[in-house]
N, C-alpha and C positions, 0 to 999 in steps of 0.2 A: 674321897671327894664327895661333897654333897651337891655340887653345882657343875653343870656343863654349859659352856658358852655356845650359843647359836649365832653365828655370823651369817646374816642373810643379805643378799644383794641381787639387784637386777643387772649388774654390770653395765649400767648406763653412764656411770661417772667416767671422767677422764681417767684412763688407766694409771697414769703417773700419780694423779691425786689419790686414787683409791689405794695404790700401793703404799703411799705415805700413811694413810689411815691404818692399813694392815700392819705396817711396821710399828706404828705407835701402839696398836693393840697388843701385838706380840711382846712388846717391851714391858707391858703393864700386867698381863694376865697371870703371871706366875705359872704354876703347874696345872692349872685348871684344864680339863679336856675341852677340845674345840671341835664343833661340827660346822662346816660351811655349807650353806645351801644357796646355790648360785644358778644363773642362767647361761653361764659359760663355764667350762671345766676350770677348776682352780686347784693349785697345790697348796691347800690351807687346811690343816687338820684332816678330819674325815670328811670328804667332799661328796655332796649330792648335787648333781647337775640336772636341772629340770628342762633345759633347753630355752630357746628364746621365746618365752611365753608372753612377754610384754610387761609393761610398767603399770602397776595398780596396787592399791592397798590390799585388795582381795588376794592377789598373787603373793604378796609378801606374807599374808596370813597363812596361805597354803604352804609356802616354803617353810615357815616356822613350824607348822604342824608336822611336816616331814622330818625336820630335825629333831623335834621333841619325841616323835615315835622311835627314832633311832637311838636317842640317848637312853641312859640307864640310871642316871642320878635322880635324887629326889627333887632337885630344883633346876630350872633353866634360867640362864642369865642372858639377856638380849645384847646383841652388838650389831649396830647398823653401819653401813658403808660410808656414812658421812658424819659420824660421831667421833668425838675424842673423849676418852674416859680417864679419870685419874685412877691410881692404884686402889684407892678406897672403894671405888665402885665394885671391883672384883673381890676385895677382901671381906666385904660384909657377909656375916653369917646369919641366915634366916633362922627364926626361932619357932616356926610352925605355922605362920599365917600363909594364906594362899597367894597373895599378891603384895609385893613390895615395890613401890615406885619411887625413884630418885626425885628429891624435891629441890634440887638446885641446878636447873637447866638454863643455859644461856645460848642465844642465837648469835652466830657470826655470819654475816653475808660476805662471801669470799670475794666478790667482784665489786663491792661498794667501798672503795678507798675512803677512809675518813669516818666511816660509820662505826659506832661503838658496839659493844656487846649489849644485847637486849634480853631481859629475863623472860622466861616462859614458865607457865605454871608447872607442867610436867610433860612427859612424852612416853609413848609406848616403846620407844627405842632405848629407854633407860629404866629397866625394871627387872625384877627377879620373880618368877612365877613357879609355883609347885607344879611339877611336870604332869602328873596325872590330872590335876585340875585344869591345866592349860590344854591338854589333849581333848578332854571332854568338852570344854568351853568352845574351842575352835571347831571341833566336829559339829557341834550343835549349830553354831553360827554359819558354817560353810555348807550345811546341808541344802540350803536354798540356792547355793551358787556352785553348781557341780563343775563348771568349766573354768578355764583360765580366761582372764579379762585384761584388756589394755585400756580401760576407761576408768575415770575416777569412781570410787565406790559409791559416792553420794548420788550417782545417777541411779543406783539400785535401791538405796534405802537411806533416809535422813539419819538414821542411827546405825551408821556403817561399822562402828567399832564393836567387837565382841565383848569389850570391857564395860559396856554401858551399865551403870549402877552396880558394878562389882565392888564390894568393900575392899579397901586397900590400906596398906600401912606405908607411911612415908619414911624415908631414911636418906642419909647422905649429908655431907658438909662441903667438901671440895667441889668446885663446879664441874659439871659435864657440859661440853660444848657441842651444839648441833650446828654443823656448817651448811649453809644454804648456797648451793652452786648454781641453781637454776636448772639442774638436770634431774632432779628427783621427781616424785609423784606430784608434789605440790611445791612450786617455787616460793610460795608465801606461807606465812604462819602467824598465828595470833601471839602477841607478846603482852606483858603487863605494862600498864601505863605508869607514869610518874618518874621523876628524875632519879629516884632511888633504884629504879629498875633499868637504868642505862649507865654503863661504866666503860671506861677505856682501858681499865686494868683490873684483872681478876686474880685472886689468890691461886697459886700453883701455876697458872698459865701466863701471867704477866700482861704485857701491853698487847692490845688487840691488833695493831698494825704489824707488830713483829710476828705474832702468830699467823696472821693472814698471809704475810709474805712467805712464811715457811711452807704453806700448803698451796700456794699458787703454782 
């Protein structure tokens, strides 16, 4: 195996909803090893529980770092607790670059009946990163933030992402769905404008309202 999945979660989502996300993930991931890094104990792959440290991007980055340090494969593939991934996302084989980011991301608001899928440029929740590169990058970024935080990262730095200006390679065809429940770090997100970036039906996933009902 060249990849390990890191499933990271604050366990702030509705447990029934998150279990549906987990079940979908397990049905798609194949034989890839999985490390879960959570704030409550979980029976999911090899689990690291950090305790109830709070909801923030910085905490998510710290959780990812712990998972990456435990993993032994060349690459890490991200999995978030409010994302739906097609099998293609897990099947992709990296060819040596440091960062591969999925380029077909769509937002679905769970509680906005009648709203379509909206396209988003990309997301840190849908990417594959070379493990040693990821560890070094996160350690450098987090050196200035030694504690756990429960406030939005942009209170600390306007460039809160460790991936700022990091060269990346895009991949992917079948859509990845990011579900907005209102319980994540940021209930809002930027999407792309234009009618071509709004759809009620997407390949692989089908009608937005049918998918929404499935995860309500």
